[in-house]
VEXLO-806469 format. One line per field, with one value per residue: x, y, z of N, C-alpha, C in turn; residue in one letter; residue number from 1. Coordinates in Angstrom, 3 decimals, decimal comma. Example, Ala and Ser with C-alpha at 12.3 -4.5 7.8 and 13.67 -1.06 7.14 Angstrom:
REM VEXLO-806469
neast: (13,190	12,850) .
nnorth: (-5,690	-2,250) .
nup: (7,800	7,080) .
caeast: (12,300	13,670) .
canorth: (-4,500	-1,060) .
caup: (7,800	7,140) .
ceast: (13,200	12,900) .
cnorth: (-3,300	0,030) .
cup: (7,800	7,870) .
rest: (A	S) .
nr: (1	2) .
***
This chain:
REM VEXLO-806469
neast: (31,034	31,868	29,933	27,706	28,570	29,177	26,603	25,429	26,842	26,546	25,310	22,003	19,271	16,849	13,656	12,233	9,822	9,966	8,885	8,569	8,538	6,177	4,406	4,717	3,637	1,002	-2,152	-3,585	-5,357	-3,790	-2,026	-2,032	-0,368	-0,521	-1,150	0,252	-1,519	-2,705	-2,876	-5,956	-7,893	-10,273	-12,673	-14,760	-17,535	-18,892	-22,228	-24,681	-22,936	-21,986	-20,300	-18,287	-17,066	-13,680	-13,180	-10,985	-9,357	-7,915	-5,760	-5,276	-3,096	-3,265	-1,659	-2,656	-3,040	-5,179	-6,859	-8,051	-10,337	-10,384	-12,134	-11,210	-11,657	-13,444	-14,304	-14,660	-14,692	-13,367	-10,706	-11,144	-9,537	-6,673	-3,801	-0,644	1,688	0,775	-0,088	2,351	3,845	2,385	2,697	5,460	5,604	4,952	2,491	0,276	-1,481	-2,660	-5,778	-7,648	-10,886	-12,022	-14,241	-17,645	-19,649	-22,767	-24,906	-23,757	-22,204	-19,502	-16,258	-13,904	-10,569	-7,532	-4,222	-2,135) .
nnorth: (-31,841	-30,566	-30,790	-29,688	-27,123	-26,074	-26,022	-24,021	-21,680	-21,331	-19,501	-18,516	-18,660	-16,344	-15,664	-12,716	-10,116	-7,271	-4,543	-1,862	-1,959	-3,327	-1,436	0,639	-0,520	-0,865	0,375	3,514	6,355	8,650	7,783	8,247	10,088	13,449	14,914	17,343	20,277	22,734	26,281	27,925	30,474	33,154	34,268	36,561	36,072	37,387	38,717	36,622	34,830	31,564	29,093	26,222	23,642	22,704	23,982	26,068	29,239	32,216	34,224	37,580	40,136	43,458	46,708	48,239	46,525	44,858	41,758	39,872	37,427	35,576	34,148	33,106	35,895	37,150	38,781	37,178	37,296	38,549	38,893	39,393	41,697	40,752	38,919	40,539	39,158	37,294	38,938	40,142	37,870	36,993	39,206	39,073	36,818	37,588	38,760	37,156	34,149	30,818	29,711	27,371	26,315	25,300	25,070	26,062	28,625	29,087	30,667	32,941	33,870	33,444	31,929	29,314	29,254	27,839	28,751	28,153) .
nup: (-19,508	-21,803	-24,035	-22,866	-22,228	-24,748	-25,897	-24,421	-25,078	-27,775	-30,633	-30,897	-33,171	-33,724	-34,792	-35,755	-36,139	-38,082	-36,653	-37,372	-40,164	-40,638	-39,596	-41,440	-43,715	-43,090	-43,785	-42,878	-41,587	-42,232	-44,182	-46,908	-49,370	-50,006	-53,171	-55,428	-56,043	-58,283	-57,667	-57,110	-58,570	-58,320	-60,583	-62,474	-64,522	-67,517	-68,058	-69,488	-70,656	-71,328	-69,553	-69,096	-66,906	-67,169	-69,493	-71,441	-71,315	-72,733	-70,985	-70,389	-69,418	-68,459	-68,573	-66,587	-64,510	-64,467	-65,215	-67,888	-69,217	-72,173	-74,905	-77,783	-79,746	-78,144	-75,124	-72,142	-69,348	-66,209	-63,759	-60,389	-58,380	-58,788	-57,585	-57,096	-57,782	-59,629	-61,709	-62,422	-63,210	-65,423	-67,099	-67,505	-69,054	-71,596	-71,524	-71,851	-70,900	-70,130	-68,922	-67,044	-66,444	-63,360	-61,683	-61,838	-60,643	-60,863	-59,877	-58,683	-60,748	-60,918	-61,404	-60,725	-61,496	-62,793	-63,464	-66,229) .
caeast: (31,156	32,118	28,720	26,833	29,143	29,014	25,201	25,101	27,481	26,266	24,369	20,686	18,597	15,506	12,897	11,465	9,139	10,351	7,649	8,471	8,155	4,746	3,694	4,729	2,799	-0,385	-2,833	-4,351	-5,973	-2,830	-1,011	-2,042	0,470	-1,274	-0,495	0,285	-2,638	-2,436	-3,638	-7,205	-8,223	-11,682	-12,926	-16,146	-17,946	-19,831	-23,622	-25,084	-21,858	-22,041	-18,972	-18,328	-15,853	-12,735	-12,951	-9,790	-9,412	-6,674	-5,731	-4,461	-2,814	-3,137	-0,706	-3,359	-3,067	-6,383	-6,723	-9,287	-10,430	-10,857	-12,406	-10,996	-11,592	-14,492	-13,997	-15,592	-14,770	-12,183	-10,331	-11,332	-8,392	-5,665	-2,571	0,389	2,647	0,165	-0,055	3,730	4,294	1,732	3,342	6,789	5,487	4,437	1,184	-0,803	-1,338	-3,839	-6,511	-8,580	-11,987	-12,135	-15,599	-18,506	-20,658	-23,761	-25,754	-23,011	-21,509	-18,065	-15,601	-12,595	-9,672	-6,110	-3,410	-1,127) .
canorth: (-30,421	-30,066	-30,639	-28,791	-25,799	-25,628	-25,711	-22,775	-20,516	-21,200	-18,448	-19,020	-17,900	-15,960	-15,016	-11,580	-9,320	-5,868	-3,847	-0,622	-2,303	-3,642	-0,173	1,380	-1,195	-0,873	1,621	4,196	7,604	9,602	7,118	8,751	11,262	14,387	15,347	18,788	20,840	24,132	27,281	28,289	31,898	33,452	35,226	36,912	35,845	38,387	38,274	35,977	33,983	30,193	28,542	24,857	23,199	22,083	24,880	26,884	30,620	32,972	35,237	38,723	41,096	44,837	47,518	48,786	45,506	44,030	40,509	39,518	36,097	35,653	32,945	33,630	37,355	37,643	38,885	36,334	37,740	39,181	38,425	40,440	41,947	39,706	39,107	41,228	38,200	36,693	39,958	40,303	36,668	36,989	40,243	38,593	35,769	38,152	39,359	36,181	32,820	29,977	29,400	26,256	26,445	24,157	24,983	27,179	29,006	29,668	31,668	34,179	34,290	33,345	30,676	29,011	28,921	27,634	29,296	27,218) .
caup: (-19,521	-23,139	-24,829	-22,156	-22,349	-26,128	-26,165	-23,750	-25,685	-29,209	-30,995	-31,262	-34,220	-33,322	-35,841	-35,259	-37,150	-38,042	-36,306	-38,142	-41,533	-40,585	-39,395	-42,698	-44,697	-42,637	-44,150	-41,858	-42,028	-42,765	-44,993	-48,273	-49,577	-50,830	-54,385	-55,635	-56,785	-58,610	-56,924	-57,782	-58,471	-58,550	-61,643	-62,729	-65,906	-67,991	-68,107	-70,735	-71,166	-70,814	-69,295	-68,566	-66,227	-68,078	-70,634	-71,264	-71,782	-72,829	-69,940	-70,771	-68,360	-68,943	-67,812	-65,414	-63,468	-64,565	-65,969	-68,594	-69,807	-73,552	-75,687	-79,128	-79,711	-77,247	-73,704	-71,395	-67,961	-65,639	-62,431	-59,389	-57,498	-58,957	-56,808	-57,865	-58,325	-60,815	-62,755	-62,885	-63,923	-66,740	-67,893	-67,866	-70,068	-72,832	-71,311	-72,001	-70,294	-70,331	-67,693	-67,159	-65,490	-62,461	-61,144	-62,217	-59,657	-61,770	-59,231	-58,458	-61,964	-60,654	-61,787	-60,171	-62,599	-62,523	-64,550	-66,745) .
ceast: (31,283	30,854	27,761	27,296	28,945	27,561	24,775	25,693	27,180	25,222	23,049	20,069	17,191	14,849	12,080	10,834	9,594	9,077	7,489	8,066	6,671	3,934	3,644	3,786	1,324	-1,063	-3,596	-4,787	-4,995	-1,768	-0,966	-1,204	-0,295	-0,473	-0,507	-0,895	-2,320	-3,322	-4,835	-7,501	-9,680	-11,809	-14,418	-16,430	-18,975	-21,243	-23,946	-24,030	-21,967	-20,622	-19,147	-17,007	-14,971	-12,420	-11,709	-9,977	-8,006	-6,774	-4,788	-4,297	-2,592	-2,137	-1,347	-3,430	-4,305	-6,094	-8,069	-9,179	-10,995	-11,065	-12,337	-10,813	-12,604	-13,993	-15,077	-15,767	-13,491	-11,890	-10,426	-10,112	-7,318	-4,431	-1,475	1,398	2,095	0,217	1,359	4,221	3,641	2,380	4,739	6,739	4,853	3,055	0,017	-0,448	-2,617	-4,458	-7,495	-9,630	-12,087	-13,573	-16,369	-19,539	-21,734	-24,554	-25,018	-22,301	-19,999	-17,549	-14,294	-11,714	-8,268	-5,344	-2,331	0,046) .
cnorth: (-29,892	-29,815	-29,656	-27,335	-25,235	-25,285	-24,398	-21,556	-20,355	-20,112	-19,080	-18,095	-17,606	-15,254	-13,897	-10,864	-7,882	-5,044	-2,568	-0,885	-2,639	-2,356	0,659	0,775	-1,205	0,440	2,199	5,546	8,544	8,957	7,629	10,023	12,237	14,809	16,855	19,221	22,280	25,076	27,733	29,761	32,104	34,527	35,446	36,738	36,908	37,830	37,704	35,081	32,612	29,633	27,158	24,531	22,444	22,938	25,729	28,248	31,136	34,091	36,344	39,663	42,460	45,588	48,118	47,783	44,644	42,805	40,183	38,103	36,249	34,263	33,401	35,131	37,963	37,698	38,158	36,829	38,391	38,574	39,598	40,529	40,864	39,976	39,705	40,260	37,495	37,675	40,096	39,071	36,565	38,031	39,826	37,517	36,284	38,744	38,411	34,877	32,047	29,677	28,278	26,405	25,166	23,965	26,232	27,392	29,780	30,793	33,001	34,678	34,277	31,996	30,554	28,581	28,667	28,141	28,300	27,985) .
cup: (-20,941	-23,939	-24,182	-22,310	-23,761	-26,446	-25,489	-24,454	-27,179	-29,450	-31,402	-32,311	-33,735	-34,494	-35,215	-36,439	-36,971	-37,856	-37,121	-39,592	-41,607	-40,418	-40,674	-43,726	-44,320	-43,015	-42,972	-42,406	-42,722	-43,654	-46,420	-48,358	-50,456	-52,054	-54,501	-56,475	-57,097	-57,813	-57,756	-57,515	-58,850	-59,619	-61,823	-64,212	-66,275	-68,079	-69,489	-71,345	-70,514	-70,717	-68,697	-67,877	-67,214	-69,300	-70,368	-71,921	-72,000	-71,800	-70,394	-69,590	-68,998	-68,076	-66,573	-64,265	-63,503	-65,439	-66,595	-69,137	-71,207	-74,126	-77,140	-79,058	-78,749	-75,810	-72,913	-69,963	-67,516	-64,276	-61,472	-58,487	-57,628	-58,095	-57,690	-58,461	-59,562	-61,977	-63,311	-63,641	-65,298	-67,642	-68,335	-68,941	-71,355	-72,709	-71,474	-71,301	-70,598	-68,978	-67,982	-66,062	-64,669	-61,982	-61,529	-61,115	-60,419	-61,128	-59,077	-59,710	-61,818	-61,140	-61,022	-61,325	-62,061	-63,728	-64,936	-67,311) .
rest: (M	G	A	E	F	L	S	R	I	K	K	T	I	R	K	T	I	D	I	Q	R	V	A	L	A	T	P	H	L	F	S	A	I	P	G	E	K	P	R	V	Y	L	G	T	I	G	S	G	V	A	V	A	A	G	E	S	F	I	V	E	S	R	K	S	G	S	I	T	F	R	R	G	N	D	T	V	G	S	M	D	N	P	P	T	Q	I	V	S	S	I	Q	Q	S	G	G	V	A	R	A	V	V	Q	R	V	H	A	I	S	G	K	V	D	V	T	L	C) .
nr: (1	2	3	4	5	6	7	8	9	10	11	12	13	14	15	16	17	18	19	20	21	22	23	24	25	26	27	28	29	30	31	32	33	34	35	36	37	38	39	40	41	42	43	44	45	46	47	48	49	50	51	52	53	54	55	56	57	58	59	60	61	62	63	64	65	66	67	68	69	70	71	72	73	74	75	76	77	78	79	80	81	82	83	84	85	86	87	88	89	90	91	92	93	94	95	96	97	98	99	100	101	102	103	104	105	106	107	108	109	110	111	112	113	114	115	116) .
***
């Protein structure tokens, strides 16, 4: 009775796989974490002005609420119907900011810009 009883009550070691850990390590469609991307705004480029993606402009906000893009001293374009929060944030930062061209729409004369 002694050896038989002890073999029945002893703790057994079982090897198991942590299923949740395996699920976390398995790649699937939604496993990639999206990164933060800046908001993109639409602007109009003046006629005869060449613009390339990656180029940066100086953005000026006027008291009338309009926003213009400048390359040095030349006016390159403007932003159509800018959001009021963008106009106010540019005015609070001294009236100027920097914009980077993300994409150029050559046929329509529009550009996608992000403000820095």
